[in-house]
VOLO-948398 format. One record per residue (C-alpha): residue in three letters; x, y, z. Coordinates in steps of 0.001 Angstrom, whole numbers, padded with zeros to 6 digits. Layout:
# VOLO-948398
{r "Ala" {X Y Z}}
...
***
This chain:
# VOLO-948398
{r "Met" {-041224 085704 -023134}}
{r "Arg" {-043164 084104 -025939}}
{r "Ser" {-043191 087308 -027976}}
{r "Ala" {-039355 087544 -027658}}
{r "Arg" {-039053 084025 -029176}}
{r "Arg" {-041255 084984 -032085}}
{r "Leu" {-038951 087814 -032825}}
{r "Val" {-035595 085692 -032511}}
{r "Phe" {-036638 083023 -034839}}
{r "Pro" {-037415 085158 -037936}}
{r "Ala" {-034159 087162 -037209}}
{r "Leu" {-032199 084055 -037259}}
{r "Ile" {-033855 082903 -040752}}
{r "Leu" {-033029 086336 -042182}}
{r "Ala" {-029360 086230 -040769}}
{r "Val" {-028416 082733 -042375}}
{r "Pro" {-028704 084008 -046046}}
{r "Ala" {-026815 087220 -045138}}
{r "Leu" {-024014 085219 -043672}}
{r "Leu" {-023686 082882 -046678}}
{r "Phe" {-023949 085952 -048955}}
{r "Gly" {-020898 087440 -047173}}
{r "Arg" {-018961 084450 -047227}}
{r "Asn" {-019576 083823 -051004}}
{r "Arg" {-018573 087348 -051680}}
{r "Gln" {-015353 086797 -049806}}
{r "Ile" {-014642 083764 -051892}}
{r "Ser" {-015244 085653 -055040}}
{r "Gln" {-012912 088257 -054007}}
{r "Ile" {-010277 085644 -053182}}
{r "Asp" {-010852 084028 -056666}}
{r "Glu" {-010520 087534 -058333}}
{r "Tyr" {-007278 088247 -056384}}
{r "Cys" {-005655 085022 -057438}}
{r "Glu" {-006713 085707 -061244}}
{r "Arg" {-005101 089023 -060798}}
{r "Val" {-001811 087425 -059353}}
{r "Asn" {-001705 084793 -061942}}
{r "Ala" {-002094 087572 -064736}}
{r "Glu" {000437 089867 -063055}}
{r "Leu" {003085 087054 -062704}}
{r "Ser" {002288 085248 -066144}}
{r "Ser" {005628 086715 -067486}}
{r "Thr" {007772 086544 -064632}}
{r "Lys" {010442 083861 -064035}}
{r "Pro" {010058 082056 -060747}}
{r "Leu" {012724 081142 -058282}}
{r "Leu" {013021 077348 -058260}}
{r "Phe" {013796 075285 -055295}}
{r "Ala" {014424 071509 -054970}}
{r "Gly" {014005 069701 -051752}}
{r "Pro" {013072 068571 -049342}}
{r "Asp" {016176 067638 -047416}}
{r "Pro" {017884 070135 -047818}}
{r "Trp" {016159 072832 -049722}}
{r "Thr" {018398 074206 -052321}}
{r "Glu" {017986 076692 -055042}}
{r "Ala" {017976 074903 -058155}}
{r "Asp" {018536 075705 -061903}}
{r "Asp" {015706 074934 -064143}}
{r "Arg" {018426 073452 -066696}}
{r "Glu" {019575 070737 -064346}}
{r "Thr" {019640 067317 -065642}}
{r "Gly" {019548 063782 -063856}}
{r "Asp" {017226 062455 -061532}}
{r "Pro" {014209 064786 -060716}}
{r "Pro" {013912 065846 -057091}}
{r "Asp" {011149 064622 -054867}}
{r "Val" {009760 068026 -054494}}
{r "Leu" {010113 071100 -056774}}
{r "Ala" {008906 074649 -055730}}
{r "Tyr" {008310 077525 -057970}}
{r "Val" {008045 080678 -056225}}
{r "Tyr" {006498 083795 -057830}}
{r "Thr" {007516 087211 -056424}}
{r "Ala" {006312 090743 -056807}}
{r "Gly" {009483 092536 -055737}}
{r "Pro" {010345 090876 -052349}}
{r "Gln" {006843 089677 -051815}}
{r "Ile" {005949 086180 -052369}}
{r "Arg" {002546 085899 -054089}}
{r "Arg" {002281 082292 -055466}}
{r "Val" {003960 079064 -054821}}
{r "Phe" {003534 076045 -057104}}
{r "Leu" {004941 072976 -055367}}
{r "Arg" {005221 069592 -057138}}
{r "Val" {005613 066533 -054971}}
{r "Thr" {006114 063180 -056543}}
{r "Asp" {006544 059582 -055269}}
{r "Glu" {007830 057345 -057789}}
{r "Asp" {007461 054296 -055521}}
{r "Asp" {003761 054655 -054986}}
{r "Gly" {003119 056196 -058341}}
{r "Trp" {001262 059418 -057319}}
{r "Arg" {001909 063216 -058029}}
{r "Glu" {000504 066116 -056102}}
{r "Asp" {000501 069616 -057150}}
{r "Ile" {-000251 072385 -054749}}
{r "Val" {-000686 076175 -055424}}
{r "Tyr" {-000536 078438 -052749}}
{r "Phe" {-001601 082182 -053026}}
{r "Phe" {-000316 084694 -050587}}
{r "Ser" {-001758 088217 -049859}}
{r "Pro" {000844 091269 -050195}}
{r "Ser" {001110 090905 -046199}}
{r "Gly" {002173 087345 -046726}}
{r "Asp" {-000890 085572 -045375}}
{r "Leu" {-002316 082435 -047168}}
{r "Val" {-005581 083213 -049058}}
{r "Lys" {-005934 080070 -051069}}
{r "Arg" {-004519 076636 -051559}}
{r "Ile" {-005345 074301 -054511}}
{r "Arg" {-004356 070766 -054318}}
{r "Thr" {-004418 068297 -057332}}
{r "Val" {-003428 064665 -056772}}
{r "Leu" {-002962 062304 -059682}}
{r "Ser" {-003022 058717 -058822}}
{r "Pro" {-002764 056532 -061989}}
{r "Ala" {-002799 053129 -059847}}
{r "Ala" {-006154 054041 -058618}}
{r "Asn" {-007243 055965 -061973}}
{r "Ile" {-008237 058989 -059968}}
{r "Ser" {-007543 062635 -060121}}
{r "Phe" {-008495 064598 -056858}}
{r "Glu" {-008732 068377 -056523}}
{r "Ala" {-009414 070325 -053427}}
{r "Ala" {-009471 074082 -053102}}
{r "Ala" {-009137 075780 -049620}}
{r "Tyr" {-010093 079653 -048948}}
{r "Tyr" {-008546 081255 -045935}}
{r "Lys" {-008983 084687 -044204}}
{r "Asp" {-006932 086023 -041051}}
{r "Gly" {-005680 082775 -040417}}
{r "Arg" {-008812 080640 -040587}}
{r "Leu" {-010475 078437 -043238}}
{r "Leu" {-013461 079836 -044829}}
{r "Lys" {-014474 077218 -047229}}
{r "Glu" {-013078 074008 -048685}}
{r "Arg" {-014480 071972 -051719}}
{r "Ser" {-013352 068961 -053470}}
{r "His" {-013939 066526 -056201}}
{r "His" {-012590 063513 -057841}}
{r "Asn" {-012643 062226 -061412}}
{r "Ala" {-011294 059218 -063253}}
{r "Leu" {-007870 059982 -064996}}
{r "Gly" {-008769 057819 -068082}}
{r "Arg" {-010959 055081 -069217}}
{r "Gly" {-011772 052381 -066790}}
{r "Lys" {-013029 052135 -063138}}
{r "Gln" {-011539 054170 -060305}}
{r "Asp" {-010095 052062 -057613}}
{r "Val" {-010100 053975 -054124}}
{r "Arg" {-008116 050975 -052398}}
{r "His" {-005034 052095 -054320}}
{r "Phe" {-005612 055760 -053914}}
{r "Ile" {-003072 057570 -051732}}
{r "Asp" {-003706 061177 -050507}}
{r "Pro" {-000474 062431 -049221}}
{r "Gly" {-002121 065471 -047911}}
{r "Ala" {-000214 068839 -048237}}
{r "Pro" {001201 071280 -045741}}
{r "Ile" {-000550 074374 -045017}}
{r "Phe" {001788 077331 -044882}}
{r "Trp" {-000219 079994 -043015}}
{r "Thr" {002347 082713 -044014}}
{r "Ser" {004958 082955 -046702}}
{r "Asp" {007534 083008 -043886}}
{r "Asp" {006552 079618 -042885}}
{r "Leu" {007746 078076 -046182}}
{r "Pro" {010430 075605 -045683}}
{r "Phe" {012821 077475 -047937}}
{r "Ala" {012359 080850 -046211}}
{r "Glu" {015930 081141 -045271}}
{r "Gln" {017052 081069 -048863}}
{r "Leu" {014265 083578 -049765}}
{r "Asp" {015444 085973 -046946}}
{r "Leu" {018922 085843 -048594}}
{r "Trp" {017390 086665 -051962}}
{r "Arg" {015150 089431 -050637}}
{r "Gly" {017987 091073 -048969}}
{r "Leu" {019713 091637 -052267}}
{r "Thr" {016441 093217 -053902}}
***
């Protein structure tokens, strides 16, 4: 029994770096995929939706009061590959930008959140990586928006929804109509 324990402990020590290396490799592959998606879609015009109640297709030349939420949907044919969501709250004075990257099969692979809170003088960014419907890694940091001290008492983190697949997007019904035309 004692010799079996001697073999298990070194095996565990060797397994941990291998697991971490595998996870870091997956993160690198996701980042490379997202860079390719950005490059491929850089010259495409997104579909624009305003919301949230109800979600409607919007014209980027509309004037008047801006909606609470804008969604820029970038597609490759009928596949949604990238969604940029901007949520603003004029009353509390914050803005949140969320970028979702979806695989060709429609699964979420990465979500980047940026929250700007002038009242707190804080810019908060979080990136989350996903594979097969589970969180692989999440990292976050915050910085001062400008000169002066950060005041976390005034910071509001509105959170952001996780859309596990492109079909989970709140304006999916309008997109289904559009997809039927392509």
